[in-house]
N, C-alpha and C positions, 0 to 999 in steps of 0.2 A: 504493500500500500504506500509506504514512504517513497519507494522507487518511482511509482506512478506520479505521486505529487511532485517529486523532484523533476521528472521529465516534463510535466505540464508547466512548471515554473520556468524551466529553460526555454520551452517553446515560447512562452509569453515574453521572455527577455529578448529572444532573437527577433520576434516581430516588432517589439518596441524599438530596438536598435535600427532595424531596417526603415521604420517609419521616420525616425529622427534623421536618418541619412537622406531620405527622399525630401523631407521638409527643408533641410538645410540647403539642398541642391536647388530647390524651387525658389529660395529666397534670392538667389543671385542669377541675373539674366544678363549675359555679356552683350547681347544685342541692345537691350534697353539702356545699359550703361553707356555704350558708345553712340546710341541714337541712330542706329542703322537698321535696315530691314534684314530679314533672314535670307533674302536673295542677293544681298550686297556682295560685290566682288572685292578682291583684295585691294584694289586701288581706292575704292570708297571707304573701306575699313581703315586703311592707312591714313587717308586724309582726315577722317573723323578722329582718329587717335592723335594725330599731330595737333589738331585744333584744340582738343580737350586737354592734352598734355601741356600745351603752352598756357592755357587758361588756369589750370588747377595745380601747376607745379608749386611745391611749398616755398621755393625760393622767390617766386613771383607773386603768389597769392597769399596774403596774410590772414585769410579766413581760418578760424579754428578747425574747421572740418576739411580743409584743403588737403591735408596729408592723407586722410582716409579716402577721400574722393580720388586722389591721384593713384593710390594703391588699387582701388577698384578698376580704374581706367587701365592701368598697366596689366592687371590680371585678365580683364576682358580682352585686351589686345593680344595677350599671350595665347589665349584659347582660340580666338578667331583667326589669327594669322597662321596658325598651324592647322593644315587641312585634316590631319588625323584627329586632333583634339576637337576640332569643330564638328567633324562627322560624328564622333562619339557623343558630343553634347546634343546635336540635333536628333540623334536616334534614341539615346538613353537618358538625356538630361544630366550627363556626367561626363567630364572631360578626362577621365582616367586613361592612362596609356596602356596599350597592349592587352586590354581586356575590356569587354563590354559587360552589359548588365547580365546577360544570360550566363556567361562564364562565371561571374561572381556568384550568381544564384546557385549554379551547380556546385560550386565549392562550398557554399554555406550549407546546402542540403546534405552533402557528403559528410561534412564535419558533424552536423547534428545527428545524422544516422549512425555515424561511428561512435558518438558519445552515448546515444540511446541504447546501443547494443552492448557496449563494453564499459560504460560509466567512466569515460576518459575524454579529456579534451586537451587540445594543444594550446599553449600560451599565445601563439600567434593568431588565435581565433579572434581576439579583440583588436588586432593590429590593422585597423582600417586606415586608408590613406587620408589622414587628417589634412585639411587645407589650412590656409593662413587665418581664416576666421575663427578656427578652433585651436590655434597655436597656443602652447602653454604660456602662462603669464610670465614665466622666468625669462623667456626669449623676448617678450614684448618690452621688458624693462631695459634690456641691453641693446635694442635695435640701433644700428648705426646708419647714418646717411652720409653722402659724400662730403658735404660741407662740414658736418660735425666731425668726420674723421680727419679732414685736413686741418681744420682750425683748432681742434681740441685734443684729439687722440694723439696725433703725431707730436705736437709740442709736449704733451704730458708724458709721452713715452721716454723722455729724457729724465724723468723722475721715478717712473715705475714701469715695469713691463706690462704688456697687454696680451691677453689670450683671446683670440677671435675665432668664432665658428662660422663657417659659410654653409647655409642651409637653403632649402627651396621646398616648394610644394610637391606633393606626390613623390617624396623621397623616403623610401622604407628604411634605408640605412640610417637616415637622420633620426628616425623614430627608434631605431635599435640602440643608438649610442646615447639617447636622451637620459636614461637613469644615471649613467656614469658622468655625463656632462653636468647634471644638476648637483651631484655630490661634489665634484671637483670645483665648480663655481662657488658653492657655499663655503668650501674650505679655503680656497685661494683668495677670495675677495676679503675675507676677514684678515688675511695676512698682508693685504695691500696691493694685490695684483688687479690690474684693470681688466674688465670683461667686456666683450663686444660680440654682437651677432649681426651678420649681414645676410639679408635675404637676396639670393642671386636673381630671383625673378623680378623683384621690384627695384633693386639697386644694382642693375647690371653694370653700370659704369664703375661703381666702387669695386665690385667683384673682379671686373677686368683689370682695374688699377692694381689690385692686390695680387693678380696673377692666378686666381682660383678658377680653374676651368671645369671642375667637377664638384659635386656635393655628395656627402658632406666633406668639407675640408677644415682643418684646424691649423692655425698659424699663430706665431708670436711676433710681437713688434717691440723693439727696444732701441732707443736712440734713433728712431726713424727708420730702422732697418727691419726687413721682413724675413722671417725664417719659418719654413713649413714643418709640420709635425708628420712623421712618416711611420710611426710605430703603431702597435695595437692600442685601441682606445680603452685604456684601463687607468685607474686612478694613479697608480705609482708611476706609469710612463708619462702621464701628463705633468705630474709634479716634477719629475726629473727634467722634462723638457723646459719648463719654466725656469728651473734652477740653472740649466745649461745656457739660457739666454744671458744671464748676468755675467759681467766681466769676472775674470778669475782672480784679480788682485784687489778686490774690495775689502777683504778682511785679512789681516795679518795674524798668523799664529804666534803667540807671545809666550815665552818661557822665562826662567830665571836668567838665561844668558842674554836675552835681547830686550828685556822690558825697559831697562834704563835708556837704551838707544831709542826705543820706540816712543817713550814719553818725552824724551828731550827734543824730539823733532818739532815741538810747538813753535820754536823761534824761527826755524827755516820755513815751515809750512804755513805759519800764521794761523793755526787751527787748534782748538781743543782736541784732546785724544780720549777716546772711549774704550773701556775694557769691559768685556762680559765674561764673568766667571760662571761656568756651568759644568755639569758632569757628563754631558753628551760628547762623544768622541768627534763628531762632525759639527760644523757650524750650523745652527738652526736656520731654516729658510727665512723666518721672520727677521732675524738679525741681518741676514744678507740683504733683504729688501730694504730694511731701514738704512743700512750703509749706502745702498745705491741712491736712496732718496735724499740723503744729506751728505753726499760725497763732496760737495763743494764747500761745506762748512766744517766738517769734522773728519778725523781719521779714526778708523775702527780697528780694534784688536780683539782676539779671542783667546781665552785661557781655559784649557781643559783641566779641570780641577783634579780628576783622577789620574792624570798623566804624570809620570815621574819627571821632576825638574820644575815643578811649580810650587813646591812647599814654601820656599822663601817668600814669594809674593803673597801667598795665602796668609802667612803669619804676619807679614809687615802691614798689610791692609786690613787685618782682622776679618777675613772672609768667612761667612757661614757656608760650608761646603754642601749643605743639604738643600739650598734654594738658590736659584739663579740671581746673580748680583751684577748690577750695572754701576760702574764708576766713571766719572768724568774728571779728567785732569786738565788744568789750565797752565798757568805759569809755574806752579809748584808741583814737582813730581813726587815729593815725599808725602803729600797729603791730597786726597781727592777733593775737588771743589764741590762735588755733590754725589750722593749715593742713593740708589733705590734697590730694594730687595723684595721679591715677591715670587710665590709659586705660580707658574702658568701666566707669565706676563702677557698682557694683551697689547695689541698695536696702539690703541689710544693712550695707554699709560706711557708707553715708550715714546710716542710722539710728543706728548706734553713734556716729558722729562728732557728730551733732546732740544725742543724748541726753547726752553728756558735757559739752556746753556750752549747756545750756538756760537757765542763769541768769547774771546779771551777777555780778561779783566781790563787790559790795556792793549787792545788789538792794534796792529799796524795797518795804516791806511795804504793799501796796495792798488786800489782801483777806484774809479768814480762810483761804480755800483756799490762797493762796500761803504764808501763815504755816505751815500744816500741812505743805506740801511742803518748805519751807526749814528749818523747825525741828520735826522730827518728835518724837513722844512717845517718852520713854525706854522701851525694850523690856526691857533687862536691864543689869546692871553692865558687861558687855562692849560694849554698844551705846549708850554714852552719846553724846549729841549736844548740844553747847553752842552757844548763839547769842549773838554779841556784837552788841548793838543800839546804834546811834548815834541818839539822839533830838535832832533838830536842826530849827530853824525853816526854813520853805520860802523859797528865794531863787531869783531868776531866773538867776543865774550860780553856778558852783561856788564854794562858800565855802572858806576856808582850812581850817576844821575837817574838812570832808568830804574834801578832797583829801588831808589828812594821814591820815585814817582809811582812805581808799582805798589809799594807798601802804603802810600798815601791813598791810592785808588781803592785798595782793599779795605781801608779803614773808613772811607767816606763814600761808599757806594750808595747812590740815590736813584730814584726813578727819573728825576729830571736832569741828571748829570751823567754824561758818558765820558770815560777816559780813553784816549787813543794816543798813538805816537806815530811820527813820520820820520823817515830817514831823509834828512835835509839834502844829502848829496844825490839821492835818487829823484826826489821831487823838488828840484831847485826853484822852479817858478812859483810853486805853491808856498815854499818856505820864504822866499824873498818878498812875497806879497804881505805876509804877516809880520815879518821882522822889520824894525826901523833901519834906516840907512845909517848904520853905525858900525865901526870896527870892533865894538865891544863884544858882539855876538859871533864873530868869525871863529869857526872851529869849536864853538861851545853850544851847549843846549839852552833852549828857551821854552817858555810855557806861554800859550795864548788861550784865552777863553773866547769862544765865538758862538754865535747863533745864526743859523741860516734863515734867510728871509724869502728866498724863492729858488727855483730849480736852475735859474740862469747863472748862479754863482754869487749872488749878492749876499753879503754877510755883514754883521756888526760884530766887532771884536775888541778885545783889550789884551795887549801883550805886557807881561810883567817887565818892569823897567830893568831889572838886573838879570844876568844869565842864571839859569837853574843849575845849582850845584848839588841839590838834594840835602842841604843842611836843614836843621830844625827851624831856623829863621825863615828859610824859603817856604817850608811847609806851613808855617804860621801865617805868612803873608798870603799864600794861596788860599788857605782856609778862611781868612778874613774877607778876601774878595768874594768867595762863594757865599758866605753868610750875608754880605752886603748886597749881593746880586738878588737874593730872594726878596729883599725889601725894595730895591731900586734897580729895575732893569736898565735904567739909563746909564749905568756904570759902563756899559759897552759903548763907548763914545766914538770909536773909529769905525769907518765904513770902507768896504772894498769889494771888488768882484774877483773871486778866486778862479784861477784857470782849472780846467779839468785835470784830474790826476792821471799820471801815466800808469797804464796797466802793467805792473811789474811781473805778474805771473802769466802773461799772455803767451800762447804757443809760439809766436814769432820770436819773442825774446829767448825762449828756450832753444829754439832752433839756431838762433844766432850764437848762443853760447856753445852749442854742440858743433858748430861749423857752418850751418845754414844752407849747405849745398844739398842738391837732390840725393847725391850718393850717401851723404851722412844720414839724411833723414830715412833713406831706405834701409841702411844698416841698422839704425836704432829701432826701426819698426820690426825688422827681422829678429833682432835680439829680444824684443818683447814677445814675439811669437814663440821663440825657442824657450824662453824662461817660462812662459805659460804652459808649453808642452811638457816641460820637466816636472812641473807641479801637478798638472791635472791630466796628463796624457793627451791622446788625440781628441780634438774637439772640432766642431764644424768651422770655428773661426780660423783653423789652420789651412782651410782650403784655398783662400786667396794666395797665401805664401807658396804653397805647393804648386798651384797653377802658374804662378810667376816663375818659379824655378824651372819647371818642366818646359814652359814656353821659351825661356831663354836657351835652354839646352837644345830644344828642337830647332830654333832659329839658327843657332850656331852650327849644329850638325847639318842642317839643310844648306847653309851657305857653303860649307866645305864640299858637300857632294856636288852642288851646282858648279862650283869653280873647277872641280876635278874633271867633270865630264863636258864642260862647255868648250866650244871652239873659240879661241881668242880672235880668229880671223872672220867670224860671222859678222855680217852687216846687220846691226841691231836697229837701224834707223827705220822709222815707219814711213809710210807714203807721204810725199810732200803735201802741204796744205792746198796748194793750187790744184793738185790732181783730185783731191777729195771734193773740192768745190766744183770742179768740172763734172765729176760723176753726179753730183747732186743736181746740177743744172740740166744734164742730159737725161736724168731720170733713172740711171742705172743704179741698181742696188747691190751689185757684186763688189764687195770691198776687196782690196788687194791683200794677199797673204803675207804675213810677217811671222817672225819667230814666235811672237807673243800670242797670236790668235790661231795658230795652226795646231794647238794641242789636241783639239777635237776636229778632225777633218770632216767638213760637211759632205753629205752624200750628193747634194745637188749644187749647181752653180747659182741658185737663186733661193729666195725665201718665199715659201708658199703661205700667204696670209689670206684667210677667208673671212667674210663678214658674218658676224653672229646675228642671225635673224630668227624669227619664229619658226622658220623651216629647218634651219640647222641647229637650233637650240638644244633639242633633245639628244641628237647624236653627238654633238660636240661638247656637251656639258652634263646634262642630266644622267645619261647612260654611258658616260665616259668610263672606259675600262679601269679597274683598280690599278693604281700606280701611275696613271697618266694624268697630265695636267694641261690645261689650256691657258696660254698666256694671252691676255686680251688687252689691246690698246684702246683707250678711249679718245675719240676724236670728233670733230665737227666737220660739216661740209666745207667750211672755209680753210680748215687746217689739214684736210685729209691728205693731200699730196705731200706736203712737207713732212708731216709726222710719220707717214708710212715709209718714206725714204730713210729718215733717220732711224726709225724702228728696225727696219731691215738691216741697216749697217750695224746696229748694236747687238742684235740677236743672231746674226749670221753664223757666228762661230759656235752657236749652241744648237744649230739645226741637225747636227750629227746624232743627237739623242732621239731615239724613236718614241720616247715617253713624253715628249713635248710637242704641243700643237700651238699654232699661232693664229690669232683672230683679231679683228677689230670690231668695235661697237660704236654706232652712231649716237652721239649725245643728243642730237636733235630729235631722234626717234624714241630713245629708251632712257630718258633722264630719270623717270620715276623708278625704273628697275635698278639703276645704279645707286640712287639715293637710298633705296631700301637696303641694299647690301652695305653701304657705308654707315648705316645706323649701327651695325654690329662692330664697326671700328670707330669707337667714340672719339679718338684723337683726330680722325680724318673728317668726320662730320658730326661735331658736337651738338647733341640734342638732349633734352629740350630746353635747357636753361642758358644757352649761349646764342640766342637768336640775334640777328641784326637785320636791318632793313634790306640788306642785299643777300640774305641767306638763300632765297629762292633763285638768285642770279649767279650762284657760285659757278666758277669756271673749272670744269673737271678735265679739260683737254690735256693730254699728256699723262694722265693717270694710267697705270698698268696694273692689272689684276691677274694673279696666277690662281686659277680656279681648280680645285680638286673636287670633281663631281661625285666621286664615290664616297669620300669621307666628309663631304659637305663643309669645307672650309676654304678660305682664300687668303692669299698674302697680298699686301698692298705696296705699290711704289708710288710715291708722291714726287712730282717734279719740283725742282728748286725754282723759285721766282727769279727772273732776271731783273736787272736794274730798271730797264724800260717798263717792265710789267708792273713793278712796284710804284713807279711814278704815275703810270696810267691808272692804277687802282687808287692812288691817292686823289686823283682828280675826280674819281667816281663819287667821292663823299659829298660833292656839291650837287649831285643830281637830285631830282625830285623823288621823295620817298614813296610817292603814290604809284610807282611803276608796277604793273601787274605781271604775274607769272606768265600769262599767256602771251604778253607782248615781248617777253625776253627770250622766248624759245625760238630756235631756228636761226639765231644770229649771235655773234659773240657779244657778251655783255660789255657795256661802257666803251664801246668802240675799240676793242682790243684786237680787231681782226687783222690789222697790219703789224702787230708787234712781232718782234723776232722770236721764233720758237725753236731755233736751232739748238739752244742749250737746255731745253726741257728734258731731253732724254740722254743727257751727256753722261750720267752715272748709271744708266740702265744695265750696262754690262757687268758692273760690280754687283748690282742687285741680283742679277741672274746667277752669278757665281754663288752668292749666299743662298739663293733659292735651291740650287742643286746640293749645297752642303746641308740643307735642312736647318739653318740657323735663323731664318726669318720668323717673325711673330705670326701666328696663325689666328684667324678670326673665324670661329665656328658659327654656323647658322642652323636653325632647326630644319629648314627645307628650302629648296631652290624656288624662288617666286616665278610666276609665269612671265614670259616675255611678250608683252602686248604689242 
């Protein structure tokens, strides 16, 4: 009896799920969204999509519902532009790929019958193809758009790494990895890792920019660089992938032997130093992420408490070995400036602790950016910030004036007063502005009190009359000025405009110290890679170095081989320019043979170029044999003769390959077909947020497309603009913006019919070589459009 009740309940559940699926499918009508009829052709669908995409794009339309409307428009176009999806939707009300409603129904009946007989069901029974309207809320929270990625994610990747998932509708593999992705996102986000999700169907431009050509894909971004994840999607692999993105020298292992050297580096690096004491043998990922976020402000070290060789440090700083302990050291290495100890430290606690101790007690002003942070501009009378600046010559050891200034700063720390020092020999203009014109201060230290009034450098200040020696009388005088300043801000009677500080830690300065030449920079970069390899083994970051080494060896070996077998008496001169011009005038397309272009001997003495029309379209492209490609030149009636002659000259040496076919396409007849293809190459025809008034007048003559009909992708050659063409295009900006599309077809836009086109295909032969090498970027399309 219980079995029968259970069977009836499962039947009811199956019927309920099927009803919900049908209702959700009925809610979305792509024809209604685009405003076209069910008999509309591809041209009408594309025009409607372009019009609505321009109107509802989130970057153009500030309406709160513009983003949702744009997503619906993109989804509707994705279904109706694909004949297979459109056919499935027309017949079954569902755009599912490779299976119709009848096949789904048969599978459901089989699963139900199998369960009814054996009381067993497969977990994939509930794995229906969820669409974007039922996407899990965790993905909705992290969805990225192109502008958000460029303006926020990339700059933020210099402070924390990002883990990004590329997904799409009707992706069963995306559903399969969803539980692991949820678990990893929840864990890594708490540690400070940025999370992002890109929907390849709605953000095709961003997915193309990231280099993701399949779904699901997972990639990491750090310092603006992209790295793809290629292992099995499990929690441990994703965690190791994020850790591998971080630089290898973020955290230094500290023991009894090197802790004094590590903590004493504050003077050279001008940074506080952080030590984490913990029992874990490896550095925690949370600590590494913190070190990466604050790498510009602090230096980080790690002490393994259970490791032999750390007992002296543990006793000296009175460390509790049973709980993680963070210590921050500033100018004094014998005593930490601040301590925090807690079991299971959270990111927020560590961030607050680090933020309160980002700077030294008397930090050295090494850049204008640091000057802005330590001595901010006065906002109001209640937010006054005074800077006490010690101007002192640079010394290898701590001088007595600086030590006295440091002790004074430690005893008089206030919220409204910041103590800093400047090396007067490194920042000479800055020091000369604050010091009076007197020989009394030459080679000696001086103290100035200043307040910044604006970001342009205007300050009010007062410099102590006598040089700073660090005596008790000097401290008493300075303390009296600070007390008087609280009552009377007019004490700062002098006014000046300070020059910008020289960036002492800029990479240019470092390179100059190391030699400054390209060879020295290359050697130092190589040494960094080698040291990283010794510490952490083979990493993905080693690939650029290995590629450079093997490329140099290959070039050297190839040069030796070529010189050994070359004939020194060969005439390597190409045909004279006048001969080439004569051939172009007479219309002959047979170029002269030289040593350079005879590597592939053509089978014929001419180039066979056929026109791509509706008659030859199927045989020359749609049903092209696997491995064959059709190289198509785009031309107009006015440029046909000149471009065909130049095209034949450039591709003649490649006609020996039986896998290449050559055609030309009339732009006057088939502009819409070309623009549809270029939509999949966003860099070539940027839509829909980069329109201008001449978008529909774009001149595509001289473009070359290599079409692979079997695999449905193409490679694109874009001609370089000549000087005359750029000048002519500049004059086009003064034309009336009311020019219609129909008026511009059939003639070159803006009167460019007479412009020189000889240089448009000048680099086509180099592009053809890359095409045969397989190194060109490929743009995939769902299906080949009809050629009207």
